[in-house]
C-alpha atoms as a printed R data frame, in Angstrom:
    type eleno elety resid chain resno       x       y       z
1   ATOM     1    CA   UNK     A     1 191.488 248.750 163.128
2   ATOM     2    CA   UNK     A     2 192.307 252.080 161.546
3   ATOM     3    CA   UNK     A     3 194.918 251.817 158.807
4   ATOM     4    CA   UNK     A     4 196.854 254.302 156.705
5   ATOM     5    CA   UNK     A     5 198.850 253.780 153.528
6   ATOM     6    CA   UNK     A     6 201.991 255.822 152.939
7   ATOM     7    CA   UNK     A     7 202.702 255.916 149.222
8   ATOM     8    CA   UNK     A     8 199.682 255.622 146.942
9   ATOM     9    CA   UNK     A     9 201.225 254.285 143.753
10  ATOM    10    CA   UNK     A    10 200.372 250.980 142.119
11  ATOM    11    CA   UNK     A    11 201.092 248.820 145.169
12  ATOM    12    CA   UNK     A    12 199.526 251.320 147.557
13  ATOM    13    CA   UNK     A    13 196.271 251.136 145.607
14  ATOM    14    CA   UNK     A    14 196.446 247.350 145.481
15  ATOM    15    CA   UNK     A    15 196.867 247.182 149.260
16  ATOM    16    CA   UNK     A    16 193.940 249.574 149.664
17  ATOM    17    CA   UNK     A    17 191.757 247.263 147.613
18  ATOM    18    CA   UNK     A    18 192.848 244.227 149.627
19  ATOM    19    CA   UNK     A    19 192.195 245.989 152.948
20  ATOM    20    CA   UNK     A    20 188.602 246.480 151.839
21  ATOM    21    CA   UNK     A    21 188.093 242.704 151.853
22  ATOM    22    CA   UNK     A    22 189.241 242.261 155.477
23  ATOM    23    CA   UNK     A    23 186.598 242.460 158.200
24  ATOM    24    CA   UNK     A    24 187.172 245.021 160.915
25  ATOM    25    CA   UNK     A    25 189.789 247.072 159.070
26  ATOM    26    CA   UNK     A    26 189.140 250.578 157.759
27  ATOM    27    CA   UNK     A    27 191.402 252.623 155.540
28  ATOM    28    CA   UNK     A    28 191.336 255.911 157.408
29  ATOM    29    CA   UNK     A    29 193.979 257.849 155.497
30  ATOM    30    CA   UNK     A    30 196.432 257.965 152.630
31  ATOM    31    CA   UNK     A    31 199.675 259.916 152.701
32  ATOM    32    CA   UNK     A    32 201.154 260.806 149.339
33  ATOM    33    CA   UNK     A    33 202.354 264.214 148.205
34  ATOM    34    CA   UNK     A    34 201.379 263.356 144.622
35  ATOM    35    CA   UNK     A    35 197.879 262.083 145.416
36  ATOM    36    CA   UNK     A    36 195.247 263.417 143.032
37  ATOM    37    CA   UNK     A    37 191.856 264.249 144.513
38  ATOM    38    CA   UNK     A    38 189.956 262.838 141.493
39  ATOM    39    CA   UNK     A    39 191.579 259.409 141.909
40  ATOM    40    CA   UNK     A    40 188.549 257.328 142.907
41  ATOM    41    CA   UNK     A    41 189.772 254.030 141.441
42  ATOM    42    CA   UNK     A    42 189.559 252.430 144.868
43  ATOM    43    CA   UNK     A    43 186.631 254.308 146.396
44  ATOM    44    CA   UNK     A    44 184.974 251.213 147.902
45  ATOM    45    CA   UNK     A    45 186.209 250.103 151.303
46  ATOM    46    CA   UNK     A    46 184.772 248.199 154.231
47  ATOM    47    CA   UNK     A    47 183.812 244.893 152.562
48  ATOM    48    CA   UNK     A    48 182.891 246.589 149.312
49  ATOM    49    CA   UNK     A    49 180.576 249.221 150.802
50  ATOM    50    CA   UNK     A    50 181.395 252.803 149.773
51  ATOM    51    CA   UNK     A    51 182.346 255.051 152.651
52  ATOM    52    CA   UNK     A    52 180.440 258.314 152.497
53  ATOM    53    CA   UNK     A    53 183.454 260.410 153.485
54  ATOM    54    CA   UNK     A    54 186.163 258.292 151.845
55  ATOM    55    CA   UNK     A    55 189.644 258.361 153.342
56  ATOM    56    CA   UNK     A    56 191.490 261.479 154.360
57  ATOM    57    CA   UNK     A    57 194.552 262.534 152.379
58  ATOM    58    CA   UNK     A    58 197.795 263.976 153.744
59  ATOM    59    CA   UNK     A    59 200.842 265.306 151.957
60  ATOM    60    CA   UNK     A    60 203.272 264.518 154.796
61  ATOM    61    CA   UNK     A    61 203.500 262.003 157.630
62  ATOM    62    CA   UNK     A    62 203.793 264.676 160.338
63  ATOM    63    CA   UNK     A    63 200.241 265.806 159.543
64  ATOM    64    CA   UNK     A    64 199.096 262.201 159.259
65  ATOM    65    CA   UNK     A    65 200.289 261.238 162.734
66  ATOM    66    CA   UNK     A    66 199.101 264.514 164.268
67  ATOM    67    CA   UNK     A    67 195.523 264.060 163.056
68  ATOM    68    CA   UNK     A    68 194.863 260.313 162.959
69  ATOM    69    CA   UNK     A    69 194.577 257.600 165.616
70  ATOM    70    CA   UNK     A    70 196.116 254.698 163.711
71  ATOM    71    CA   UNK     A    71 196.630 251.041 164.533
72  ATOM    72    CA   UNK     A    72 198.689 250.102 161.500
73  ATOM    73    CA   UNK     A    73 200.527 251.613 158.589
74  ATOM    74    CA   UNK     A    74 201.315 250.122 155.194
75  ATOM    75    CA   UNK     A    75 204.512 251.576 153.767
76  ATOM    76    CA   UNK     A    76 204.488 251.425 149.959
77  ATOM    77    CA   UNK     A    77 207.066 254.148 149.338
78  ATOM    78    CA   UNK     A    78 210.183 253.890 147.144
79  ATOM    79    CA   UNK     A    79 212.757 251.565 148.677
80  ATOM    80    CA   UNK     A    80 215.201 254.179 149.949
81  ATOM    81    CA   UNK     A    81 212.423 255.548 152.218
82  ATOM    82    CA   UNK     A    82 211.357 252.249 153.790
83  ATOM    83    CA   UNK     A    83 213.569 252.325 156.870
84  ATOM    84    CA   UNK     A    84 212.951 255.983 157.730
85  ATOM    85    CA   UNK     A    85 209.157 255.821 157.625
86  ATOM    86    CA   UNK     A    86 208.880 252.379 159.201
87  ATOM    87    CA   UNK     A    87 210.887 253.609 162.200
88  ATOM    88    CA   UNK     A    88 208.765 256.770 162.356
89  ATOM    89    CA   UNK     A    89 205.531 254.746 162.343
90  ATOM    90    CA   UNK     A    90 206.840 252.493 165.123
91  ATOM    91    CA   UNK     A    91 207.693 255.565 167.196
92  ATOM    92    CA   UNK     A    92 204.006 256.549 166.939
93  ATOM    93    CA   UNK     A    93 202.906 253.135 168.212
94  ATOM    94    CA   UNK     A    94 201.780 251.691 164.897
95  ATOM    95    CA   UNK     A    95 202.157 248.168 163.603
96  ATOM    96    CA   UNK     A    96 203.859 248.287 160.184
97  ATOM    97    CA   UNK     A    97 203.561 246.300 156.988
98  ATOM    98    CA   UNK     A    98 206.386 247.462 154.725
99  ATOM    99    CA   UNK     A    99 206.711 246.534 151.086
100 ATOM   100    CA   UNK     A   100 209.764 244.587 150.004
101 ATOM   101    CA   UNK     A   101 212.665 244.993 149.924
102 ATOM   102    CA   UNK     A   102 213.387 245.549 153.621
103 ATOM   103    CA   UNK     A   103 215.696 248.499 152.845
104 ATOM   104    CA   UNK     A   104 218.833 249.149 150.793
105 ATOM   105    CA   UNK     A   105 221.532 248.328 153.365
106 ATOM   106    CA   UNK     A   106 221.948 245.904 156.237
107 ATOM   107    CA   UNK     A   107 222.549 248.861 158.567
108 ATOM   108    CA   UNK     A   108 219.091 250.238 157.737
109 ATOM   109    CA   UNK     A   109 217.546 246.803 158.311
110 ATOM   110    CA   UNK     A   110 219.256 246.557 161.702
111 ATOM   111    CA   UNK     A   111 217.941 249.992 162.685
112 ATOM   112    CA   UNK     A   112 214.376 248.901 161.882
113 ATOM   113    CA   UNK     A   113 214.816 245.658 163.841
114 ATOM   114    CA   UNK     A   114 216.004 247.588 166.909
115 ATOM   115    CA   UNK     A   115 213.080 250.010 166.632
116 ATOM   116    CA   UNK     A   116 210.617 247.126 166.304
117 ATOM   117    CA   UNK     A   117 212.007 245.436 169.391
118 ATOM   118    CA   UNK     A   118 211.787 248.653 171.416
119 ATOM   119    CA   UNK     A   119 208.222 249.348 170.324
120 ATOM   120    CA   UNK     A   120 206.804 245.867 170.822
121 ATOM   121    CA   UNK     A   121 204.806 246.362 167.612
122 ATOM   122    CA   UNK     A   122 204.430 243.814 164.824
123 ATOM   123    CA   UNK     A   123 206.466 244.503 161.680
124 ATOM   124    CA   UNK     A   124 206.418 242.455 158.490
125 ATOM   125    CA   UNK     A   125 208.118 242.887 155.119
126 ATOM   126    CA   UNK     A   126 205.933 242.082 152.104
127 ATOM   127    CA   UNK     A   127 207.588 238.968 150.686
128 ATOM   128    CA   UNK     A   128 204.433 237.854 148.944
129 ATOM   129    CA   UNK     A   129 205.780 234.679 147.297
130 ATOM   130    CA   UNK     A   130 205.656 232.964 150.696
131 ATOM   131    CA   UNK     A   131 201.871 233.312 150.359
132 ATOM   132    CA   UNK     A   132 201.391 232.908 146.604
133 ATOM   133    CA   UNK     A   133 199.284 229.996 145.284
134 ATOM   134    CA   UNK     A   134 201.548 227.550 143.466
135 ATOM   135    CA   UNK     A   135 204.534 228.608 145.527
136 ATOM   136    CA   UNK     A   136 203.235 227.867 149.007
137 ATOM   137    CA   UNK     A   137 202.163 224.413 147.740
138 ATOM   138    CA   UNK     A   138 205.732 223.838 146.561
139 ATOM   139    CA   UNK     A   139 206.949 224.695 150.057
140 ATOM   140    CA   UNK     A   140 204.521 222.123 151.501
141 ATOM   141    CA   UNK     A   141 205.786 219.465 149.047
142 ATOM   142    CA   UNK     A   142 209.399 220.053 150.010
143 ATOM   143    CA   UNK     A   143 208.689 220.074 153.745
144 ATOM   144    CA   UNK     A   144 206.613 216.880 153.539
145 ATOM   145    CA   UNK     A   145 209.061 215.077 151.234
146 ATOM   146    CA   UNK     A   146 206.103 214.159 149.054
147 ATOM   147    CA   UNK     A   147 208.184 213.368 145.959
148 ATOM   148    CA   UNK     A   148 211.464 212.665 147.682
149 ATOM   149    CA   UNK     A   149 214.300 215.138 147.981
150 ATOM   150    CA   UNK     A   150 214.420 218.341 145.931
151 ATOM   151    CA   UNK     A   151 217.361 218.096 143.491
152 ATOM   152    CA   UNK     A   152 217.228 221.362 141.559
153 ATOM   153    CA   UNK     A   153 215.047 224.397 140.954
154 ATOM   154    CA   UNK     A   154 215.054 227.171 138.355
155 ATOM   155    CA   UNK     A   155 213.010 230.376 138.565
156 ATOM   156    CA   UNK     A   156 212.340 233.253 136.206
157 ATOM   157    CA   UNK     A   157 210.737 236.649 136.746
158 ATOM   158    CA   UNK     A   158 210.481 239.092 133.831
159 ATOM   159    CA   UNK     A   159 208.606 242.294 133.283
160 ATOM   160    CA   UNK     A   160 208.450 245.538 131.314
161 ATOM   161    CA   UNK     A   161 211.128 248.150 131.841
162 ATOM   162    CA   UNK     A   162 210.169 251.040 134.141
163 ATOM   163    CA   UNK     A   163 209.265 254.241 132.366
164 ATOM   164    CA   UNK     A   164 212.103 256.640 131.598
165 ATOM   165    CA   UNK     A   165 212.852 258.937 134.522
166 ATOM   166    CA   UNK     A   166 211.433 256.482 137.047
167 ATOM   167    CA   UNK     A   167 213.117 256.160 140.444
168 ATOM   168    CA   UNK     A   168 213.455 252.436 139.714
169 ATOM   169    CA   UNK     A   169 216.338 253.212 137.364
170 ATOM   170    CA   UNK     A   170 218.246 254.972 140.146
171 ATOM   171    CA   UNK     A   171 220.081 252.150 141.944
172 ATOM   172    CA   UNK     A   172 220.648 254.398 144.974
173 ATOM   173    CA   UNK     A   173 216.854 254.554 145.437
174 ATOM   174    CA   UNK     A   174 215.594 251.183 144.207
175 ATOM   175    CA   UNK     A   175 218.490 248.731 144.229
176 ATOM   176    CA   UNK     A   176 217.712 248.030 140.569
177 ATOM   177    CA   UNK     A   177 216.284 244.854 139.112
178 ATOM   178    CA   UNK     A   178 217.812 242.707 141.888
179 ATOM   179    CA   UNK     A   179 215.744 244.425 144.573
180 ATOM   180    CA   UNK     A   180 212.704 244.926 142.352
181 ATOM   181    CA   UNK     A   181 212.283 241.461 140.827
182 ATOM   182    CA   UNK     A   182 214.956 238.921 141.710
183 ATOM   183    CA   UNK     A   183 214.539 239.420 145.462
184 ATOM   184    CA   UNK     A   184 211.154 237.662 145.269
185 ATOM   185    CA   UNK     A   185 212.839 234.432 144.198
186 ATOM   186    CA   UNK     A   186 215.808 234.938 146.501
187 ATOM   187    CA   UNK     A   187 213.441 235.212 149.439
188 ATOM   188    CA   UNK     A   188 211.372 232.230 148.366
189 ATOM   189    CA   UNK     A   189 214.440 230.017 148.008
190 ATOM   190    CA   UNK     A   190 215.645 231.101 151.442
191 ATOM   191    CA   UNK     A   191 212.168 230.131 152.697
192 ATOM   192    CA   UNK     A   192 212.210 226.858 150.760
193 ATOM   193    CA   UNK     A   193 215.785 225.679 151.336
194 ATOM   194    CA   UNK     A   194 217.810 228.160 153.380
195 ATOM   195    CA   UNK     A   195 220.777 230.382 152.610
196 ATOM   196    CA   UNK     A   196 222.973 229.254 149.692
197 ATOM   197    CA   UNK     A   197 226.538 228.082 150.210
198 ATOM   198    CA   UNK     A   198 227.838 229.826 147.066
199 ATOM   199    CA   UNK     A   199 226.539 232.401 144.601
200 ATOM   200    CA   UNK     A   200 227.548 233.167 141.027
201 ATOM   201    CA   UNK     A   201 225.867 236.218 139.478
202 ATOM   202    CA   UNK     A   202 226.026 237.809 136.021
203 ATOM   203    CA   UNK     A   203 224.198 240.892 134.794
204 ATOM   204    CA   UNK     A   204 223.684 242.922 131.645
205 ATOM   205    CA   UNK     A   205 223.953 246.692 131.972
206 ATOM   206    CA   UNK     A   206 222.870 249.354 129.485
207 ATOM   207    CA   UNK     A   207 224.938 252.396 128.486
208 ATOM   208    CA   UNK     A   208 223.404 254.385 131.378
209 ATOM   209    CA   UNK     A   209 224.808 251.806 133.866
210 ATOM   210    CA   UNK     A   210 221.354 250.400 134.614
211 ATOM   211    CA   UNK     A   211 221.196 246.679 135.385
212 ATOM   212    CA   UNK     A   212 218.605 245.207 133.040
213 ATOM   213    CA   UNK     A   213 218.898 241.450 133.523
214 ATOM   214    CA   UNK     A   214 220.438 239.166 136.128
215 ATOM   215    CA   UNK     A   215 221.308 235.482 135.910
216 ATOM   216    CA   UNK     A   216 222.378 233.904 139.190
217 ATOM   217    CA   UNK     A   217 223.234 230.410 140.342
218 ATOM   218    CA   UNK     A   218 222.995 229.249 143.934
219 ATOM   219    CA   UNK     A   219 224.518 226.040 145.243
220 ATOM   220    CA   UNK     A   220 223.483 224.128 148.337
221 ATOM   221    CA   UNK     A   221 224.486 220.751 149.673
222 ATOM   222    CA   UNK     A   222 222.809 218.470 147.164
223 ATOM   223    CA   UNK     A   223 220.624 221.140 145.486
224 ATOM   224    CA   UNK     A   224 221.329 223.470 142.553
225 ATOM   225    CA   UNK     A   225 219.262 226.602 141.864
226 ATOM   226    CA   UNK     A   226 219.145 229.001 138.924
227 ATOM   227    CA   UNK     A   227 217.409 232.380 139.232
228 ATOM   228    CA   UNK     A   228 216.818 234.801 136.356
229 ATOM   229    CA   UNK     A   229 215.122 238.191 136.342
230 ATOM   230    CA   UNK     A   230 214.996 241.177 134.057
231 ATOM   231    CA   UNK     A   231 213.374 244.371 132.875
232 ATOM   232    CA   UNK     A   232 212.795 243.621 129.192
233 ATOM   233    CA   UNK     A   233 211.296 246.534 127.342
234 ATOM   234    CA   UNK     A   234 207.597 245.925 126.674
235 ATOM   235    CA   UNK     A   235 207.605 242.228 127.617
236 ATOM   236    CA   UNK     A   236 204.509 241.401 129.735
237 ATOM   237    CA   UNK     A   237 205.145 240.347 133.312
238 ATOM   238    CA   UNK     A   238 205.673 236.634 133.867
239 ATOM   239    CA   UNK     A   239 207.024 234.431 136.648
240 ATOM   240    CA   UNK     A   240 207.535 230.720 137.035
241 ATOM   241    CA   UNK     A   241 209.683 227.834 138.174
242 ATOM   242    CA   UNK     A   242 210.737 224.252 137.486
243 ATOM   243    CA   UNK     A   243 211.392 222.103 140.549
244 ATOM   244    CA   UNK     A   244 212.995 218.693 140.035
245 ATOM   245    CA   UNK     A   245 212.431 216.114 142.766
246 ATOM   246    CA   UNK     A   246 213.616 212.531 143.044
247 ATOM   247    CA   UNK     A   247 210.230 211.229 141.878
248 ATOM   248    CA   UNK     A   248 208.548 214.157 140.132
249 ATOM   249    CA   UNK     A   249 208.922 217.461 138.314
250 ATOM   250    CA   UNK     A   250 206.717 220.391 139.334
251 ATOM   251    CA   UNK     A   251 206.378 223.609 137.359
252 ATOM   252    CA   UNK     A   252 204.524 226.905 137.663
253 ATOM   253    CA   UNK     A   253 203.740 228.655 134.395
254 ATOM   254    CA   UNK     A   254 201.206 231.339 133.411
255 ATOM   255    CA   UNK     A   255 199.595 231.168 136.853
256 ATOM   256    CA   UNK     A   256 199.044 227.390 136.710
257 ATOM   257    CA   UNK     A   257 200.885 224.716 138.667
258 ATOM   258    CA   UNK     A   258 201.700 221.422 136.918
259 ATOM   259    CA   UNK     A   259 203.330 218.233 138.089
260 ATOM   260    CA   UNK     A   260 204.642 215.102 136.440
261 ATOM   261    CA   UNK     A   261 205.489 212.081 138.550
262 ATOM   262    CA   UNK     A   262 206.790 208.599 137.769
263 ATOM   263    CA   UNK     A   263 203.264 207.212 137.447
264 ATOM   264    CA   UNK     A   264 201.711 209.808 135.121
265 ATOM   265    CA   UNK     A   265 204.823 210.660 133.056
266 ATOM   266    CA   UNK     A   266 203.066 213.790 131.798
267 ATOM   267    CA   UNK     A   267 202.328 217.202 133.252
268 ATOM   268    CA   UNK     A   268 198.944 217.476 134.912
269 ATOM   269    CA   UNK     A   269 197.456 220.764 136.130
270 ATOM   270    CA   UNK     A   270 197.035 221.028 139.903
271 ATOM   271    CA   UNK     A   271 194.160 223.085 141.410
272 ATOM   272    CA   UNK     A   272 195.192 226.297 143.154
273 ATOM   273    CA   UNK     A   273 193.563 228.843 145.407
274 ATOM   274    CA   UNK     A   274 192.381 231.985 143.613
275 ATOM   275    CA   UNK     A   275 193.599 234.200 146.467
276 ATOM   276    CA   UNK     A   276 196.549 236.406 145.532
277 ATOM   277    CA   UNK     A   277 199.716 236.448 147.566
278 ATOM   278    CA   UNK     A   278 199.270 240.193 148.143
279 ATOM   279    CA   UNK     A   279 195.880 239.641 149.732
280 ATOM   280    CA   UNK     A   280 196.950 236.583 151.731
281 ATOM   281    CA   UNK     A   281 199.982 238.288 153.248
282 ATOM   282    CA   UNK     A   282 197.855 241.186 154.551
283 ATOM   283    CA   UNK     A   283 195.303 238.802 156.044
284 ATOM   284    CA   UNK     A   284 198.132 236.943 157.802
285 ATOM   285    CA   UNK     A   285 199.738 240.166 159.048
286 ATOM   286    CA   UNK     A   286 196.474 241.452 160.536
287 ATOM   287    CA   UNK     A   287 195.748 238.072 162.145
288 ATOM   288    CA   UNK     A   288 199.150 238.247 163.835
289 ATOM   289    CA   UNK     A   289 198.329 241.715 165.199
290 ATOM   290    CA   UNK     A   290 194.957 240.578 166.514
291 ATOM   291    CA   UNK     A   291 196.509 237.513 168.162
292 ATOM   292    CA   UNK     A   292 199.433 239.559 169.524
293 ATOM   293    CA   UNK     A   293 201.850 237.239 167.736
294 ATOM   294    CA   UNK     A   294 204.982 237.837 165.725
295 ATOM   295    CA   UNK     A   295 205.001 236.969 162.027
296 ATOM   296    CA   UNK     A   296 206.543 233.500 162.143
297 ATOM   297    CA   UNK     A   297 205.907 232.840 158.445
298 ATOM   298    CA   UNK     A   298 207.913 235.931 157.488
299 ATOM   299    CA   UNK     A   299 210.010 237.280 160.353
300 ATOM   300    CA   UNK     A   300 212.237 240.329 160.289
301 ATOM   301    CA   UNK     A   301 215.214 237.994 160.650
302 ATOM   302    CA   UNK     A   302 214.015 236.145 157.530
303 ATOM   303    CA   UNK     A   303 213.844 239.432 155.644
304 ATOM   304    CA   UNK     A   304 217.281 240.424 156.926
305 ATOM   305    CA   UNK     A   305 218.718 237.128 155.657
306 ATOM   306    CA   UNK     A   306 217.076 237.703 152.274
307 ATOM   307    CA   UNK     A   307 218.658 241.170 152.113
308 ATOM   308    CA   UNK     A   308 222.063 239.684 152.883
309 ATOM   309    CA   UNK     A   309 221.668 237.207 150.020
310 ATOM   310    CA   UNK     A   310 220.356 239.875 147.618
311 ATOM   311    CA   UNK     A   311 223.271 242.182 148.414
312 ATOM   312    CA   UNK     A   312 225.653 239.299 147.694
313 ATOM   313    CA   UNK     A   313 224.012 238.897 144.271
314 ATOM   314    CA   UNK     A   314 224.302 242.650 143.653
315 ATOM   315    CA   UNK     A   315 227.976 242.539 144.559
316 ATOM   316    CA   UNK     A   316 228.502 239.611 142.219
317 ATOM   317    CA   UNK     A   317 226.758 241.427 139.361
318 ATOM   318    CA   UNK     A   318 228.896 244.525 139.950
319 ATOM   319    CA   UNK     A   319 231.996 242.380 139.407
320 ATOM   320    CA   UNK     A   320 230.670 240.532 136.353
321 ATOM   321    CA   UNK     A   321 228.777 243.138 134.338
322 ATOM   322    CA   UNK     A   322 228.262 242.516 130.635
323 ATOM   323    CA   UNK     A   323 227.854 245.902 129.037
324 ATOM   324    CA   UNK     A   324 225.212 245.913 126.328
325 ATOM   325    CA   UNK     A   325 226.731 248.884 124.518
326 ATOM   326    CA   UNK     A   326 226.014 250.007 120.917
327 ATOM   327    CA   UNK     A   327 228.888 247.895 119.561
328 ATOM   328    CA   UNK     A   328 226.788 244.790 120.257
329 ATOM   329    CA   UNK     A   329 224.494 245.676 117.384
330 ATOM   330    CA   UNK     A   330 227.562 245.954 115.165
331 ATOM   331    CA   UNK     A   331 228.326 242.307 115.776
332 ATOM   332    CA   UNK     A   332 231.237 242.798 118.187
333 ATOM   333    CA   UNK     A   333 231.401 241.105 121.575
334 ATOM   334    CA   UNK     A   334 230.550 243.363 124.531
335 ATOM   335    CA   UNK     A   335 233.065 244.135 127.226
336 ATOM   336    CA   UNK     A   336 232.911 241.520 129.989
337 ATOM   337    CA   UNK     A   337 234.427 241.439 133.464
338 ATOM   338    CA   UNK     A   338 234.540 238.103 135.247
339 ATOM   339    CA   UNK     A   339 234.561 237.669 138.994
340 ATOM   340    CA   UNK     A   340 237.685 235.971 140.307
341 ATOM   341    CA   UNK     A   341 235.906 234.633 143.365
342 ATOM   342    CA   UNK     A   342 232.409 233.898 144.622
343 ATOM   343    CA   UNK     A   343 230.740 235.146 147.781
344 ATOM   344    CA   UNK     A   344 228.488 233.249 150.143
345 ATOM   345    CA   UNK     A   345 227.557 235.893 152.701
């Protein structure tokens, strides 16, 4: 298979590295107007063997499609470009793996879904937590009822703030911290449990109207969930969860999964695969292409549902913003607007 990556930032380079570990897949080209010719960080492809000619570089997708015979495209562009370039790749007969989130609006998602149906190509959105060690095991526990019914779950996802001037800070391009971080846990809970019945969402916003942190609470029939995410200055990235079952508590912390059941009464580390979710999702996507199957583990309808939930959280935050203005440092309470109702769709 000949593959191309559109958008060669951090995730684009990571996907390039992961492609190199998959038999029968060659990175033929990269499309990025800001690509630097001396960037040889990921010069080894094809199962670790260096390619003598490397990959070809294009500044625009018109040139890419005119000069390459491609089987699949990985779209790792800023969010507001996902729909446009996914639809374009489908029109050229390519299978498409597009980074999360699906897009910025449900209308854009629907346009991609129609284009995918017309083309007959395989399209998957990169919701990597469905494949992440420690998270996929939790899904298996819930499905098997290993420790009885799930009663509650809390998740957190925190990381450093984007650099000043980054497109991430422009909500019209990125969707902000909800679409950057929280959507991972939104999607996983939809995968784990289903859509929530009710959502309550609060957010802190800086003086430039940038959402920095989000605290949301989802309710289901018999299950409560709490999801937190935030850009927090220079704080290192971290993610984790606590899942409370009838007969056990399971947690994921610092890349390690622990569980405590009625017999042990203390947390014991559980062995996990060393494969990353980013690598596993690409392997799965390519297997689906080879087998001429749709991506049942992460369908476009799944990703559409996740977008609907994420947009509900965004709407809730917009109605309940806590403004972290300079007066906070003076000891005065920040302005706060409370939502008068909750939304469930």
